[in-house]
C-alpha positions in Angstrom: 6.3 -17.4 -21.8 3.3 -19.8 -20.7 2.2 -22.7 -22.7 0.5 -25.1 -19.8 -3.2 -24.7 -20.5 -3.7 -25.2 -16.5 -1.1 -22.4 -15.4 -2.5 -20.1 -18.3 -6.1 -20.1 -17.0 -4.5 -19.9 -13.1 -2.5 -16.9 -14.6 -5.5 -15.3 -16.1 -7.6 -15.7 -12.9 -4.4 -14.0 -11.0 -4.1 -10.8 -13.5 -7.7 -10.7 -13.9 -7.4 -10.4 -9.7 -4.7 -7.7 -9.6 -6.8 -5.8 -11.6 -10.1 -6.1 -9.7 -7.8 -5.0 -6.5 -6.3 -2.2 -8.0 -9.5 -0.6 -9.0 -10.6 -1.1 -5.7 -8.6 0.9 -4.4 -5.7 -1.6 -3.4 -2.1 -1.0 -4.0 1.3 -2.9 -4.6 1.7 -4.2 -2.1 -1.4 -5.5 -0.8 -1.1 -6.8 -4.3 2.3 -8.3 -4.0 0.5 -9.9 -0.3 -2.3 -11.3 -3.2 0.2 -13.2 -5.1 2.0 -15.0 -3.0 -0.7 -16.1 -0.7 -2.3 -17.6 -4.6 1.1 -18.8 -4.9 1.3 -20.7 -1.7 -2.2 -22.0 -1.8 -1.5 -23.4 -5.8 1.9 -24.8 -3.7 0.4 -26.4 -0.9 -2.4 -27.9 -3.7 -0.2 -29.7 -5.3 -2.3 -28.1 -8.6 0.7 -27.5 -10.7 4.2 -28.3 -11.0 6.7 -26.6 -8.9 8.7 -25.0 -11.7 4.9 -24.0 -14.0 4.1 -22.4 -10.2 7.4 -20.9 -10.4 7.2 -19.7 -14.0 3.8 -18.6 -12.9 5.3 -16.2 -10.6 7.5 -14.6 -13.0 5.2 -13.6 -15.1 2.6 -12.6 -12.1 5.3 -10.4 -10.5 6.3 -9.4 -14.2 2.5 -8.2 -15.0 2.7 -6.5 -11.7 5.7 -4.1 -12.8 4.6 -3.0 -15.9 2.3 0.0 -15.3 0.3 0.3 -18.7 -1.8 -2.2 -16.7 -2.9 -0.4 -13.8 -3.4 3.1 -15.9 -6.4 5.0 -15.1 -8.8 5.0 -17.7 -9.9 8.2 -18.4 -14.0 8.7 -18.9 -14.7 10.4 -22.5 -15.7 14.0 -22.4 -19.5 14.4 -23.0 -19.7 17.0 -26.2 -20.6 20.4 -25.0 -22.1 21.8 -28.2 -25.0 19.1 -28.7 -28.3 20.9 -30.2 
């Protein structure tokens, strides 16, 4: 569980980007590469401590592996018996 506020902010940005990319047609290999690049940029910029980046990586991987985060939401069906 993430407890540092900056780490939580990075996690929210990362997961929002993953869902956005999924909806645009990117698949799991592309999303994994995005996560790797995002974490590499955090490491390079020293934005977070190394152990926080490691926790962020674990949580992002857990998010990516959860199929409920990437389900296609069905559109509501229009009512046909409308007068």
